[in-house]
Biopython code that builds the backbone (N, CA, C, O; Angstrom):
import numpy as np
from Bio.PDB.StructureBuilder import StructureBuilder

atoms = [
    (1, "MET", "N", (0.850, -1.069, -0.278)),
    (1, "MET", "CA", (-0.111, -0.040, -0.356)),
    (1, "MET", "C", (0.920, 1.177, 0.023)),
    (1, "MET", "O", (1.819, 1.110, 0.862)),
    (2, "GLY", "N", (0.541, 2.433, -0.882)),
    (2, "GLY", "CA", (1.327, 3.610, -0.927)),
    (2, "GLY", "C", (1.372, 4.219, 0.484)),
    (2, "GLY", "O", (1.204, 3.640, 1.557)),
    (3, "ARG", "N", (1.602, 5.348, 0.277)),
    (3, "ARG", "CA", (1.630, 6.492, 0.918)),
    (3, "ARG", "C", (0.506, 7.106, 1.199)),
    (3, "ARG", "O", (-0.095, 7.195, 2.270)),
    (4, "GLY", "N", (0.195, 7.645, -0.145)),
    (4, "GLY", "CA", (-1.247, 8.233, -0.713)),
    (4, "GLY", "C", (-2.420, 7.784, -0.135)),
    (4, "GLY", "O", (-3.356, 8.449, 0.308)),
    (5, "THR", "N", (-2.192, 5.941, -0.213)),
    (5, "THR", "CA", (-3.230, 5.384, -0.064)),
    (5, "THR", "C", (-4.110, 5.717, 1.649)),
    (5, "THR", "O", (-5.175, 6.168, 2.071)),
    (6, "TRP", "N", (-2.668, 5.071, 2.224)),
    (6, "TRP", "CA", (-2.635, 5.108, 3.722)),
    (6, "TRP", "C", (-3.001, 6.301, 4.209)),
    (6, "TRP", "O", (-3.673, 6.203, 5.236)),
    (7, "LEU", "N", (-2.734, 7.728, 3.723)),
    (7, "LEU", "CA", (-2.914, 8.823, 4.314)),
    (7, "LEU", "C", (-4.579, 9.009, 3.922)),
    (7, "LEU", "O", (-5.264, 9.674, 4.699)),
    (8, "ALA", "N", (-5.021, 8.590, 3.072)),
    (8, "ALA", "CA", (-6.628, 8.640, 2.312)),
    (8, "ALA", "C", (-7.504, 7.897, 3.214)),
    (8, "ALA", "O", (-8.602, 8.319, 3.577)),
    (9, "ILE", "N", (-6.923, 6.627, 3.617)),
    (9, "ILE", "CA", (-7.378, 5.470, 4.719)),
    (9, "ILE", "C", (-7.486, 6.287, 5.798)),
    (9, "ILE", "O", (-8.635, 6.601, 6.107)),
    (10, "ARG", "N", (-6.342, 6.834, 6.636)),
    (10, "ARG", "CA", (-6.238, 7.664, 7.779)),
    (10, "ARG", "C", (-7.629, 8.786, 8.024)),
    (10, "ARG", "O", (-8.503, 8.766, 8.890)),
    (11, "GLN", "N", (-7.412, 9.678, 6.938)),
    (11, "GLN", "CA", (-8.170, 10.600, 6.657)),
    (11, "GLN", "C", (-9.733, 10.223, 7.032)),
    (11, "GLN", "O", (-10.430, 10.661, 7.946)),
    (12, "ALA", "N", (-10.021, 9.310, 6.062)),
    (12, "ALA", "CA", (-11.475, 8.770, 6.353)),
    (12, "ALA", "C", (-11.717, 8.284, 7.749)),
    (12, "ALA", "O", (-12.779, 8.627, 8.268)),
    (13, "TYR", "N", (-10.962, 7.602, 8.374)),
    (13, "TYR", "CA", (-10.960, 7.185, 9.794)),
    (13, "TYR", "C", (-11.171, 8.261, 10.721)),
    (13, "TYR", "O", (-11.976, 8.351, 11.647)),
    (14, "GLU", "N", (-10.336, 9.025, 10.318)),
    (14, "GLU", "CA", (-10.260, 10.387, 11.554)),
    (14, "GLU", "C", (-11.696, 10.897, 11.047)),
    (14, "GLU", "O", (-12.454, 10.853, 12.016)),
    (15, "LYS", "N", (-12.321, 11.335, 9.976)),
    (15, "LYS", "CA", (-13.580, 11.963, 9.388)),
    (15, "LYS", "C", (-14.576, 11.234, 10.295)),
    (15, "LYS", "O", (-15.333, 11.824, 11.067)),
    (16, "LEU", "N", (-14.521, 9.988, 10.152)),
    (16, "LEU", "CA", (-15.681, 9.070, 11.055)),
    (16, "LEU", "C", (-15.841, 8.987, 12.311)),
    (16, "LEU", "O", (-16.913, 8.747, 12.867)),
    (17, "LEU", "N", (-14.395, 9.253, 13.038)),
    (17, "LEU", "CA", (-14.450, 9.602, 14.351)),
    (17, "LEU", "C", (-15.054, 11.031, 14.760)),
    (17, "LEU", "O", (-15.672, 11.220, 15.808)),
    (18, "GLY", "N", (-14.808, 11.951, 13.851)),
    (18, "GLY", "CA", (-15.811, 12.995, 14.037)),
    (18, "GLY", "C", (-16.969, 13.202, 14.086)),
    (18, "GLY", "O", (-17.453, 14.104, 14.769)),
    (19, "GLU", "N", (-17.718, 12.304, 13.283)),
    (19, "GLU", "CA", (-18.814, 11.937, 13.085)),
    (19, "GLU", "C", (-19.578, 11.364, 14.471)),
    (19, "GLU", "O", (-20.713, 11.764, 14.732)),
    (20, "LEU", "N", (-18.945, 10.485, 15.268)),
    (20, "LEU", "CA", (-19.598, 9.600, 16.271)),
    (20, "LEU", "C", (-20.251, 10.588, 17.283)),
    (20, "LEU", "O", (-20.133, 11.780, 17.003)),
    (21, "PRO", "N", (-20.874, 10.282, 18.337)),
    (21, "PRO", "CA", (-21.473, 10.872, 19.006)),
    (21, "PRO", "C", (-20.454, 10.939, 20.202)),
    (21, "PRO", "O", (-19.600, 10.087, 20.449)),
    (22, "GLU", "N", (-20.671, 12.002, 20.845)),
    (22, "GLU", "CA", (-19.664, 12.272, 21.620)),
    (22, "GLU", "C", (-19.370, 11.078, 22.839)),
    (22, "GLU", "O", (-18.282, 10.673, 23.248)),
    (23, "GLU", "N", (-20.627, 10.713, 23.217)),
    (23, "GLU", "CA", (-20.259, 9.373, 24.282)),
    (23, "GLU", "C", (-19.439, 8.510, 23.346)),
    (23, "GLU", "O", (-18.612, 7.857, 23.982)),
    (24, "TYR", "N", (-19.416, 8.373, 22.508)),
    (24, "TYR", "CA", (-18.250, 6.846, 21.825)),
    (24, "TYR", "C", (-17.255, 7.414, 21.423)),
    (24, "TYR", "O", (-16.516, 6.587, 20.888)),
    (25, "ARG", "N", (-16.601, 9.002, 21.391)),
    (25, "ARG", "CA", (-15.265, 9.111, 21.034)),
    (25, "ARG", "C", (-14.018, 8.829, 21.798)),
    (25, "ARG", "O", (-12.903, 8.498, 21.392)),
    (26, "ARG", "N", (-14.527, 9.066, 23.154)),
    (26, "ARG", "CA", (-13.659, 7.900, 24.212)),
    (26, "ARG", "C", (-13.037, 7.182, 24.012)),
    (26, "ARG", "O", (-11.840, 7.146, 24.300)),
    (27, "TYR", "N", (-13.947, 6.034, 23.206)),
    (27, "TYR", "CA", (-13.603, 4.696, 23.032)),
    (27, "TYR", "C", (-12.713, 4.596, 21.875)),
    (27, "TYR", "O", (-12.187, 3.516, 21.608)),
    (28, "SER", "N", (-12.456, 5.887, 21.003)),
    (28, "SER", "CA", (-11.567, 5.567, 19.786)),
    (28, "SER", "C", (-10.131, 4.987, 19.873)),
    (28, "SER", "O", (-9.588, 4.330, 18.985)),
    (29, "ALA", "N", (-9.427, 5.430, 21.447)),
    (29, "ALA", "CA", (-8.050, 5.015, 21.357)),
    (29, "ALA", "C", (-7.926, 3.521, 21.712)),
    (29, "ALA", "O", (-6.866, 2.898, 21.657)),
    (30, "GLN", "N", (-9.138, 3.002, 22.087)),
    (30, "GLN", "CA", (-9.510, 1.731, 22.336)),
    (30, "GLN", "C", (-9.383, 0.539, 20.997)),
    (30, "GLN", "O", (-8.917, -0.600, 21.014)),
    (31, "ILE", "N", (-9.948, 1.263, 19.972)),
    (31, "ILE", "CA", (-10.286, 1.029, 18.533)),
    (31, "ILE", "C", (-9.019, 0.802, 17.973)),
    (31, "ILE", "O", (-8.617, -0.300, 17.599)),
    (32, "TYR", "N", (-8.269, 2.070, 17.910)),
    (32, "TYR", "CA", (-7.114, 2.445, 17.372)),
    (32, "TYR", "C", (-6.515, 3.353, 17.846)),
    (32, "TYR", "O", (-6.876, 4.529, 17.887)),
    (33, "PRO", "N", (-5.352, 2.794, 18.326)),
    (33, "PRO", "CA", (-4.449, 3.344, 19.345)),
    (33, "PRO", "C", (-3.608, 4.726, 18.304)),
    (33, "PRO", "O", (-2.912, 5.451, 19.015)),
    (34, "GLY", "N", (-3.615, 5.069, 16.979)),
    (34, "GLY", "CA", (-3.056, 5.495, 16.114)),
    (34, "GLY", "C", (-1.671, 4.619, 15.299)),
    (34, "GLY", "O", (-0.969, 5.095, 14.406)),
    (35, "HIS", "N", (-1.590, 3.723, 15.694)),
    (35, "HIS", "CA", (-0.794, 2.666, 15.049)),
    (35, "HIS", "C", (-1.168, 1.428, 15.210)),
    (35, "HIS", "O", (-1.734, 1.023, 16.225)),
    (36, "PHE", "N", (-0.795, 0.516, 13.919)),
    (36, "PHE", "CA", (-0.894, -1.189, 13.967)),
    (36, "PHE", "C", (0.006, -1.869, 15.196)),
    (36, "PHE", "O", (1.206, -1.667, 15.386)),
    (37, "LEU", "N", (-0.841, -2.695, 15.953)),
    (37, "LEU", "CA", (-0.363, -3.423, 17.027)),
    (37, "LEU", "C", (0.543, -4.655, 16.104)),
    (37, "LEU", "O", (0.138, -5.251, 15.105)),
    (38, "VAL", "N", (1.817, -4.799, 16.760)),
    (38, "VAL", "CA", (2.324, -6.063, 15.952)),
    (38, "VAL", "C", (2.999, -7.026, 16.913)),
    (38, "VAL", "O", (3.050, -6.645, 18.083)),
    (39, "ARG", "N", (3.442, -8.019, 16.669)),
    (39, "ARG", "CA", (3.949, -9.094, 17.586)),
    (39, "ARG", "C", (5.048, -8.188, 18.048)),
    (39, "ARG", "O", (5.513, -7.344, 17.282)),
    (40, "GLY", "N", (5.537, -8.355, 19.444)),
    (40, "GLY", "CA", (6.478, -7.690, 20.314)),
    (40, "GLY", "C", (5.863, -6.290, 21.107)),
    (40, "GLY", "O", (6.156, -5.767, 22.181)),
    (41, "ASP", "N", (5.161, -6.050, 20.355)),
    (41, "ASP", "CA", (4.700, -4.259, 21.077)),
    (41, "ASP", "C", (4.135, -5.038, 22.486)),
    (41, "ASP", "O", (3.540, -6.100, 22.667)),
    (42, "ARG", "N", (4.763, -3.670, 23.634)),
    (42, "ARG", "CA", (4.272, -3.946, 24.718)),
    (42, "ARG", "C", (3.566, -2.490, 25.204)),
    (42, "ARG", "O", (3.860, -1.384, 24.751)),
    (43, "GLY", "N", (2.537, -2.781, 26.265)),
    (43, "GLY", "CA", (2.228, -1.779, 26.776)),
    (43, "GLY", "C", (0.403, -1.757, 27.141)),
    (43, "GLY", "O", (-0.391, -2.698, 27.168)),
    (44, "GLU", "N", (0.184, -0.250, 27.392)),
    (44, "GLU", "CA", (-1.293, 0.056, 27.672)),
    (44, "GLU", "C", (-2.456, -0.149, 26.464)),
    (44, "GLU", "O", (-3.579, -0.464, 26.859)),
    (45, "PRO", "N", (-2.212, 0.037, 24.793)),
    (45, "PRO", "CA", (-2.785, -0.348, 23.837)),
    (45, "PRO", "C", (-3.115, -1.632, 23.671)),
    (45, "PRO", "O", (-4.268, -1.973, 23.406)),
    (46, "VAL", "N", (-1.737, -2.796, 23.867)),
    (46, "VAL", "CA", (-1.792, -4.274, 24.237)),
    (46, "VAL", "C", (-2.880, -4.728, 24.961)),
    (46, "VAL", "O", (-3.879, -5.279, 24.499)),
    (47, "GLU", "N", (-2.614, -4.445, 26.233)),
    (47, "GLU", "CA", (-3.220, -4.432, 27.625)),
    (47, "GLU", "C", (-5.158, -4.276, 27.055)),
    (47, "GLU", "O", (-6.061, -5.065, 27.332)),
    (48, "GLN", "N", (-5.232, -3.232, 26.381)),
    (48, "GLN", "CA", (-6.422, -2.947, 26.198)),
    (48, "GLN", "C", (-7.131, -3.792, 25.073)),
    (48, "GLN", "O", (-8.361, -3.849, 25.043)),
    (49, "LEU", "N", (-6.527, -4.299, 24.359)),
    (49, "LEU", "CA", (-6.559, -5.119, 22.948)),
    (49, "LEU", "C", (-7.142, -6.583, 24.043)),
    (49, "LEU", "O", (-8.270, -7.075, 24.053)),
    (50, "GLN", "N", (-6.312, -6.864, 24.616)),
    (50, "GLN", "CA", (-5.980, -8.135, 25.183)),
    (50, "GLN", "C", (-7.477, -7.861, 26.250)),
    (50, "GLN", "O", (-8.309, -8.723, 25.964)),
    (51, "GLU", "N", (-7.907, -7.062, 27.181)),
    (51, "GLU", "CA", (-9.047, -6.970, 27.731)),
    (51, "GLU", "C", (-10.433, -7.067, 26.988)),
    (51, "GLU", "O", (-11.493, -7.469, 27.467)),
    (52, "ASN", "N", (-10.164, -6.559, 25.568)),
    (52, "ASN", "CA", (-11.550, -6.544, 24.903)),
    (52, "ASN", "C", (-11.727, -8.063, 24.583)),
    (52, "ASN", "O", (-12.802, -8.531, 24.960)),
    (53, "LEU", "N", (-10.866, -8.916, 23.957)),
    (53, "LEU", "CA", (-10.605, -9.924, 23.577)),
    (53, "LEU", "C", (-10.855, -11.340, 24.908)),
    (53, "LEU", "O", (-10.949, -12.536, 24.628)),
    (54, "ARG", "N", (-10.909, -10.796, 26.179)),
    (54, "ARG", "CA", (-11.528, -11.398, 27.366)),
    (54, "ARG", "C", (-12.966, -11.265, 27.360)),
    (54, "ARG", "O", (-13.805, -12.154, 27.501)),
    (55, "ALA", "N", (-13.150, -9.860, 27.153)),
    (55, "ALA", "CA", (-14.729, -9.316, 26.922)),
    (55, "ALA", "C", (-15.419, -10.006, 26.069)),
    (55, "ALA", "O", (-16.497, -10.527, 26.356)),
    (56, "ILE", "N", (-14.870, -10.077, 24.943)),
    (56, "ILE", "CA", (-15.479, -10.910, 23.431)),
    (56, "ILE", "C", (-15.521, -12.299, 24.111)),
    (56, "ILE", "O", (-16.560, -12.951, 24.005)),
    (57, "ARG", "N", (-14.613, -12.736, 24.710)),
    (57, "ARG", "CA", (-14.889, -14.550, 24.920)),
    (57, "ARG", "C", (-15.409, -14.936, 25.994)),
    (57, "ARG", "O", (-15.421, -16.083, 26.441)),
    (58, "ALA", "N", (-16.066, -13.547, 26.654)),
    (58, "ALA", "CA", (-17.132, -14.123, 27.865)),
    (58, "ALA", "C", (-18.290, -14.383, 27.042)),
    (58, "ALA", "O", (-19.022, -15.313, 27.380)),
    (59, "GLU", "N", (-18.527, -13.808, 26.169)),
    (59, "GLU", "CA", (-19.988, -13.673, 25.236)),
    (59, "GLU", "C", (-19.614, -15.003, 24.052)),
    (59, "GLU", "O", (-20.386, -15.432, 23.195)),
    (60, "ASP", "N", (-18.561, -15.347, 24.257)),
    (60, "ASP", "CA", (-18.582, -16.844, 23.129)),
    (60, "ASP", "C", (-17.317, -17.020, 23.312)),
    (60, "ASP", "O", (-16.327, -16.369, 22.977)),
    (61, "PRO", "N", (-17.508, -18.223, 24.029)),
    (61, "PRO", "CA", (-16.419, -19.077, 24.347)),
    (61, "PRO", "C", (-15.523, -19.993, 23.752)),
    (61, "PRO", "O", (-14.621, -20.648, 24.273)),
    (62, "SER", "N", (-16.001, -19.923, 22.309)),
    (62, "SER", "CA", (-15.405, -20.597, 21.034)),
    (62, "SER", "C", (-14.156, -19.824, 20.706)),
    (62, "SER", "O", (-13.320, -20.175, 19.873)),
    (63, "ILE", "N", (-14.107, -18.532, 21.585)),
    (63, "ILE", "CA", (-12.946, -17.499, 20.992)),
    (63, "ILE", "C", (-11.876, -18.163, 22.342)),
    (63, "ILE", "O", (-12.264, -18.318, 23.500)),
    (64, "PRO", "N", (-10.387, -18.505, 21.795)),
    (64, "PRO", "CA", (-9.355, -18.798, 22.764)),
    (64, "PRO", "C", (-9.151, -17.847, 23.781)),
    (64, "PRO", "O", (-9.311, -16.655, 23.515)),
    (65, "ALA", "N", (-8.819, -18.209, 24.916)),
    (65, "ALA", "CA", (-8.562, -17.386, 25.970)),
    (65, "ALA", "C", (-7.210, -16.613, 25.740)),
    (65, "ALA", "O", (-6.298, -17.245, 25.207)),
    (66, "VAL", "N", (-7.033, -15.498, 26.043)),
    (66, "VAL", "CA", (-5.770, -14.985, 26.246)),
    (66, "VAL", "C", (-5.661, -14.289, 27.565)),
    (66, "VAL", "O", (-6.631, -13.820, 28.161)),
    (67, "GLU", "N", (-4.138, -14.241, 28.084)),
    (67, "GLU", "CA", (-3.983, -13.426, 29.357)),
    (67, "GLU", "C", (-3.424, -11.986, 29.163)),
    (67, "GLU", "O", (-2.639, -11.719, 28.252)),
    (68, "VAL", "N", (-3.859, -11.095, 30.044)),
    (68, "VAL", "CA", (-3.636, -9.773, 29.967)),
    (68, "VAL", "C", (-2.022, -9.598, 30.386)),
    (68, "VAL", "O", (-1.618, -9.671, 31.547)),
    (69, "THR", "N", (-1.208, -9.362, 29.251)),
    (69, "THR", "CA", (0.232, -9.680, 29.796)),
    (69, "THR", "C", (0.569, -8.104, 29.287)),
    (69, "THR", "O", (1.630, -7.621, 29.681)),
    (70, "GLY", "N", (-0.135, -7.451, 28.592)),
    (70, "GLY", "CA", (0.598, -6.286, 27.894)),
    (70, "GLY", "C", (1.534, -6.468, 26.834)),
    (70, "GLY", "O", (1.711, -5.492, 26.106)),
    (71, "ILE", "N", (2.151, -7.484, 26.600)),
    (71, "ILE", "CA", (2.936, -8.163, 25.428)),
    (71, "ILE", "C", (2.050, -8.554, 24.206)),
    (71, "ILE", "O", (1.072, -9.269, 24.420)),
    (72, "PHE", "N", (2.286, -8.193, 23.123)),
    (72, "PHE", "CA", (1.311, -8.805, 21.916)),
    (72, "PHE", "C", (2.307, -9.942, 21.657)),
    (72, "PHE", "O", (3.419, -9.584, 21.268)),
    (73, "ASP", "N", (2.174, -10.739, 21.749)),
    (73, "ASP", "CA", (2.782, -12.246, 21.923)),
    (73, "ASP", "C", (1.825, -13.314, 20.567)),
    (73, "ASP", "O", (0.746, -12.958, 20.093)),
    (74, "ASP", "N", (2.453, -14.422, 20.233)),
    (74, "ASP", "CA", (1.969, -15.146, 19.448)),
    (74, "ASP", "C", (0.644, -15.488, 19.809)),
    (74, "ASP", "O", (-0.131, -15.319, 18.868)),
    (75, "ALA", "N", (-0.033, -16.026, 21.129)),
    (75, "ALA", "CA", (-1.179, -16.254, 21.514)),
    (75, "ALA", "C", (-2.148, -15.140, 21.010)),
    (75, "ALA", "O", (-3.146, -15.512, 20.392)),
    (76, "THR", "N", (-1.950, -13.833, 21.211)),
    (76, "THR", "CA", (-2.899, -12.508, 21.014)),
    (76, "THR", "C", (-2.639, -12.501, 19.721)),
    (76, "THR", "O", (-3.493, -11.796, 19.183)),
    (77, "ARG", "N", (-1.757, -13.004, 18.800)),
    (77, "ARG", "CA", (-1.897, -12.635, 17.203)),
    (77, "ARG", "C", (-2.701, -14.085, 16.660)),
    (77, "ARG", "O", (-3.097, -14.284, 15.511)),
    (78, "GLN", "N", (-2.778, -14.724, 17.458)),
    (78, "GLN", "CA", (-3.641, -16.054, 16.583)),
    (78, "GLN", "C", (-5.138, -16.090, 17.110)),
    (78, "GLN", "O", (-5.831, -17.023, 16.704)),
    (79, "ILE", "N", (-5.694, -15.178, 17.961)),
    (79, "ILE", "CA", (-6.867, -15.425, 18.342)),
    (79, "ILE", "C", (-7.880, -14.792, 17.118)),
    (79, "ILE", "O", (-8.813, -15.501, 16.743)),
    (80, "PRO", "N", (-7.685, -13.483, 16.521)),
    (80, "PRO", "CA", (-8.214, -13.213, 15.602)),
    (80, "PRO", "C", (-8.542, -14.181, 14.240)),
    (80, "PRO", "O", (-9.568, -14.282, 13.567)),
    (81, "LYS", "N", (-7.493, -14.707, 14.156)),
    (81, "LYS", "CA", (-7.162, -15.813, 12.976)),
    (81, "LYS", "C", (-8.167, -16.803, 13.137)),
    (81, "LYS", "O", (-8.610, -17.455, 12.192)),
    (82, "SER", "N", (-8.582, -16.945, 14.465)),
    (82, "SER", "CA", (-9.476, -18.357, 14.685)),
    (82, "SER", "C", (-11.158, -18.054, 14.756)),
    (82, "SER", "O", (-11.958, -18.779, 15.347)),
    (83, "TRP", "N", (-11.460, -16.946, 14.092)),
    (83, "TRP", "CA", (-12.506, -16.292, 14.011)),
    (83, "TRP", "C", (-13.069, -16.855, 12.722)),
    (83, "TRP", "O", (-12.163, -17.169, 11.949)),
    (84, "PRO", "N", (-14.300, -17.082, 12.248)),
    (84, "PRO", "CA", (-14.469, -17.787, 10.484)),
    (84, "PRO", "C", (-14.443, -16.845, 9.677)),
    (84, "PRO", "O", (-13.930, -17.103, 8.589)),
    (85, "PHE", "N", (-15.033, -15.277, 9.927)),
    (85, "PHE", "CA", (-14.887, -14.369, 9.019)),
    (85, "PHE", "C", (-13.671, -14.319, 8.832)),
    (85, "PHE", "O", (-13.568, -14.328, 7.605)),
    (86, "TRP", "N", (-12.546, -14.265, 9.318)),
    (86, "TRP", "CA", (-11.335, -13.913, 9.041)),
    (86, "TRP", "C", (-10.561, -14.548, 7.610)),
    (86, "TRP", "O", (-10.869, -15.665, 7.194)),
    (87, "PRO", "N", (-9.763, -13.889, 7.079)),
    (87, "PRO", "CA", (-9.634, -14.238, 5.497)),
    (87, "PRO", "C", (-8.331, -15.348, 5.721)),
    (87, "PRO", "O", (-7.408, -15.098, 6.496)),
    (88, "GLN", "N", (-8.388, -16.208, 5.172)),
    (88, "GLN", "CA", (-7.224, -17.127, 5.197)),
    (88, "GLN", "C", (-6.215, -17.120, 4.251)),
    (88, "GLN", "O", (-6.450, -17.039, 3.045)),
    (89, "GLU", "N", (-5.129, -17.199, 4.713)),
    (89, "GLU", "CA", (-3.793, -16.975, 4.373)),
    (89, "GLU", "C", (-3.624, -17.974, 3.002)),
    (89, "GLU", "O", (-4.142, -19.086, 2.901)),
    (90, "ARG", "N", (-2.987, -17.478, 2.227)),
    (90, "ARG", "CA", (-2.853, -18.569, 0.825)),
    (90, "ARG", "C", (-1.701, -18.955, 0.386)),
    (90, "ARG", "O", (-1.631, -19.710, -0.585)),
]
sb = StructureBuilder()
sb.init_structure("model")
sb.init_model(0)
sb.init_chain("A")
sb.init_seg("    ")
for serial, (resi, resn, name, xyz) in enumerate(atoms, 1):
    if name == "N":
        sb.init_residue(resn, " ", resi, " ")
    sb.init_atom(name, np.array(xyz, "f"), 0.0, 1.0, " ", f" {name:<3s}", serial, name[0])
structure = sb.get_structure()
């Protein structure tokens, strides 16, 4: 993906955030902390992701469990890949 495409996606995202009702805007950093999380990342955004995954699992036990460690490890990375709508690698 080129830089221009990435900037267009980011601008569309920021526009969408601006159109959200005020009470939802405070959650925007939980949805997207401003950068993609990748294996090896550490800190609060990863903890938030792991907590969100645990909350999803509470509603759907078919989703694998994850520990809240604040480290984006292989276990964290594999959870979305277990969802039936996740695109399969070729």
